[in-house]
N, C-alpha and C positions, 0 to 999 in steps of 0.2 A: 504494500500500500504506500503510495507516495506521500512524502511529508507535506503537510499543509502549512503554509506560511503563518507565522504568529499573528500578523495584522488581520489576516482573513479569519482566523479563529476568534479574535477579539470582536470583529465586526459581526460575525454570526451570533456570538454570545450576547452582544449588546442589543441586537434586534429582537432577541427573545425576552428581554427584560421589560418590566412595566414602564420604565422610563422611555424606551423607544416607542411603545404603544401610545403613551401619553403625548409625545411629540407629534406623531402622525394624527392623533385625534384632534389636537389643538389646531394643527394646520388645516385639516379638512373642515373643521367647524368655522374657522376664520374665512376660508375661501367661500364656503356656502353662504355665510352671512354677507359677504361682499357682493356676491352675485344676486342675492335676494334684494339687498338694498339698492343695487343698480336698477333693478326692475321696478321697485316701488317708490323710489325717491327721485326728484329731478336733479340731484347733485351728480356731477360727472365722476367724482371720486369720493364716494361715501365711506371714508376710512374709519369713521367712528363705529360703524357696525362690526367690522372684523376686530377692532380693538376691544369692544365690549364682549364679543364672543370669546376672545382669548382670556379676558378677565373672568368670565363666568365659567368657562369649561375648566374646572379645577381638577386636581389629581384624583379626587374621589367623588362619587355621586352624592354622598352625604354632605361634603363641603360645598358642592355645587348648589344644592338645594338650600343649605343654611346660609351661605354667603352670597348667593346670586342676587337675592332681593336687595341686600344691603349695597352691593356693588352698583346695581342699576339705580338705586336711590341716590347714591353718591354722585353718579354721573349726571342724572337728571337735575338734581339740586344745583350742581355746578353750572349746568347750562342755563338754568333759570336765573341764577345770579348774574351770569354774563349778559343775558337779555336785558335785565334791568339796568346794569351799568352802561351797556353800549347805547341804550336808548337815551340815557341822561347825559353822559359826559364823554363817551367814546374812550379811546385808548390813549392814556398819558401815563407818566411815571407814577403820579400820585393815585390815579384811578386803578392802576395795576396793583399797587400796594394795598389800597383799600379793598379791592376785589379779593385778594389773597386773604387778608385779615377777616373779611366778612365770610368767605367760604370756609375757613377753618373754624370760625366761631359757630356758624350755622350748622356745619357738619357735626359738631358735638351736640348741638341742640336736637337735631333730627336723629341722633343715635345711629350713625352708620358704623360705629365701632372702629376697627383698625383701618377703615377706608376713608378717614377724614382727609388725608392728603389728596386722595383722588377727586374730592370735591373741588379743591383749589386747582388741581391740574386741569380738570374739565373746564372750569371757568376761564382759565388763562388761554387754553387752546381756542375756545369759541370766541373769546373777546378779541383775539388777534385776527380773525378772518374778516373779509369784506362782506358787505351787505348783511351785517349781523342779524338785523331784525328778522329777515327772512330765513337766513341760514341756520339760526339757532334752533328754530322749530324743526327744521330738517334734521338737525343733530339729535334732537329728542327722539324723532322717529327712527333714526339710524340706531340710536342706543337701544330702543325697545326691540328693533329687529335683531340686533346682535345678541341681546339677552335671551330673546325667544329661541333663536337658533341654538345658542349654547345649552339652554335647558333641555330642549327637545333632543339635541344630539346626545346628551348624557342619558336621557331616558330611553332612547332607541338603541344606543350602542353603549352598553354598560362599561364604565371605566375598569381598568385592570385592578386586580386584587394584589395588594402589596404584602401579603403574608409571607411569600417566599423570600422577599427581600429582608423583611424583619427577622425571619427565621435564620437567614444567613448571618445577620448582625449578631443575633443571640449566640449562635454557635461560635462565631469568631471571638466574642467576648469570653465564652467558656474556654476556648483553646488558649487564649491569652492568660487567663487565670490558671489553667492547668500548667502552662509553660512556666509561670512564676513558681508554682509549687515544686515542679521538678528542678528548677534552677536552685531554689533554696535547699532542697534535699541533697543536691549534688555538692553543696558547699559546707555541709555539716561535718564531714570527715576532716580531721586535722585542724589547724589553726584558722580561724575566720577573722580577718582584719575588720575593725570597726567600720572602716570606710566602705568595704564591700557590703557589709550588712546594712549600712545606711543607704547605699545605692539600691538595694533590694526593697527597702522600706519606701524609697521614693518611687520606685516602679509600682509598688502596690498602691500608693496614693494616686498615681496617674490612672489607675483603673476607673476611678470615679468619673474622669472625663469620657472614657469609653462608655460608661453606663448612661451618661447624658445623651450621647449620640444614639445609642441603641434605643433609649426611651423615645427620642424624636422619631426614629424609624418605626417603632411600635405604635406610636400615636397615629402615624400615617396609615399603618396597616389596619388599625382599629376603625378608622374612618372609612377605609375602603370596604370593610365588611358590613358597615351599616347600610341598610336599605338597598343592598346590591342584589339584584335578581339572580346572579350566578352563584350565590352563596346560600346554602340551606341552613347551616348551623353556625351562623356568624357570631352569636352571643357566646357559645361554648368555645369557639376558636379564640375570641378576644380574651376571655377569662383565662384560658389555658396559657396563652402567651404572657398576659399581664402578671398572673401569679408566678409563672416561671421566672420572669425577670425580677420580680420582688425577691424570690428566693436567691437568685444569683447576686442581687445587690447585698443581701444579708451576708452571703458568703464572701463577697468582696470586702465588706467591713471587717469580718473576722480575719480574713487574710491580712489586712492591714495591721490589725492588732497582733496577729501572730508574728508578723515581720518586726513589729515593735518589740515583742518579747525576745526574739532572737538577737536584735540589736542591743538590747539591755544586757543580755547574757554575754555578748561579745565584749561589751565594755568592761565587764568584771573579769574576763579571762583573756587578757591581752597578750599573755606570753605562754599560753598553753592551748591544748586542743579544746574545742567547744564541748565535745562529748567524747567518751571513750569509743574505740573503733566499733565494738559490737553494738553500742547504742546508736551510733551514727548510721551504721548500715541498716538497722531496723527502722530508724526514722526516715531514711531515704526511701525505703520500700513503702512506708506508711504514706509519705507525701506523694509517691507515685500512684498509689491506690486512690488517694483522695482526688488527685488530678484526673484520673480516669473516671471517677464517679461524677465529678463536675461536668466533664465532657459528655458522659453518657446521659446525664440529666438534661443537658441542652438538646441532645439529639432526640430524646423522648418527647419533650414539650414542643418540638418543631416538626415532628413526624405527623403526616396527614393520613397515611394509609394504615388501616387497622392491623394488618399483618406485620408491617414494619414497626408499628408502635408496640406490639407484643414482644418483638425481638429486642427493641430498645429498652423496654422495661425489664426484661430478663438480664440484659447486660448491666443495667444500673443496679439491680438487686445483687448480682454477682460482685460488682465493684464495691458495693457497700458491705457485703459479707466479708470480702477480703480486707477491706479497710478496718472493720471492727476487729477481726482476728489479729491484724498487724498492730492495731492500737493496743490490744490487750497484752501482746508480747512486749511492746515498747514500754507499757506501764510497769510491767514486772521488772524489766531491766533498769528503768529509771528509779524505781523504788529501792532496788538493791544498791544502786550506786549512791543514792541519797543517804541511805543508812551508813554507808562507808564515809562519804564526804557530804555533809548536809548543807554545803554552801549553795546559796541561791535556790533552795528547794522550792520556794514559792514560784519561781519562773518555770521550773519543770512542771509543776501542777497547772500553771496557767497554760502552758503549751498543750497539755492533754485536754484541758477544758475547752480550748479553742477548736481543737480537732473534733471533739465531741459535738460542739455546737454546729459545725458544718455538716457532720454526718446526720445529725438530727434534722436539720433543715432539708437535706436531700432525701430523707426517707420516703418511701412510696406512700406509707400511711399518712405522713404529714402532708404530702402533696394532695392526696385524696381529701383529707379533712379541709384543707384550704380551698380546694375547688368547690366543695359543698357549701362552705361558708360564703364564698363569693357569689355562687348561684342563688343562694337564699337571699343575700343582701340585694342582688340585682332584681329578684322577683318582688321584694318588698318595695324597692324604689319605684319599679314600674307600676305596681298596684297603687302606690300613693300618688304617683304622677298622673296616671290615667285610671281612676277608679271605675269609670263606666266600662272601659275596655276589659278590665279585670273581671267585672261582674258578668259581662257577656261570655267570656271564656269559661268562667265557672259554671254558668248555666248550660253552655254547650257540653261541657264535660259531664255534668249531671245527667243531661238528656242522653248522651251516649251510654252512660252506665246503666240507664233504665232500659234502653233498647236491647232486645235479645240478640 
């Protein structure tokens, strides 16, 4: 089989990602909005319509429906402000400043949210065109055409689901955490300089930045699951990913604390080995098992197919079993060494307690319990927010139970 050039591989991979689909959808919606506006308005170049379509066609259907109205409102308000100023004073430096000030102020009054700036932008664009009194109303029509095309486009062609992208981010975060565990385990044998231990602590702290990026990717995935006709169990998928990220975030905090413990231990043992050789070997094996458990947990929460999920759960269970066995052996060795040399015994106990916390968070039973709690909380919130819908579902369920 001939070798495929790397740029071609990247191109094929990029075109299969949701980002490529979103670019194609946005382009198509803008072109359709422009063609429609050309047919319905007298303007030779109705660019406000494709502009509005681009603004309305968001990454997800949920964000389109929730922000589309505010976007249209911001553009229309800006156009109306420009109509008033153009009829009274025209375009001057002070009228431009007054237009921007008024647009920003009125934008907050009409509650367009984060689209306040778009009110001022729309007002400036319309204020600068010729024959404003006639053109402005055409701009309003173009805005409505673009908004309508954008909304209909997302309803007819459902936006991509970003779960795979979020899942990849979660797995990447787990691999990074697993790599840090293995790196720390490999440095326990022999003398550990304080500088190297502090560097590992810095690396553990930087995981927080990765969690922020994964959280943003997950929020996008959660929005893509809402109201999407291509997704049947969107609520369950959202909760699985969200609770999984919460667990990894707790593990990241414990990883940072564990790095702090090793750094403190290195400060007390600047001229000797951090641990005896047998303890260091067992700790390295323990850290490797914990790293494998974290990575297996990430694979489990991002797996969509039932058969693969069963296999991932078995791998996680095995990794946790190996970790617990290694942890018990490590505890016996540490206890024996502490009895001989009780220096910094509290740090040894903290080390084991931090490992126990991670293993407890990754346990299958803990994950199931957290999923049930989140599902119950979501059901309560939905029933409180939409009591009439909850009542209808309850009556339908009772009617089905009565039917033979």
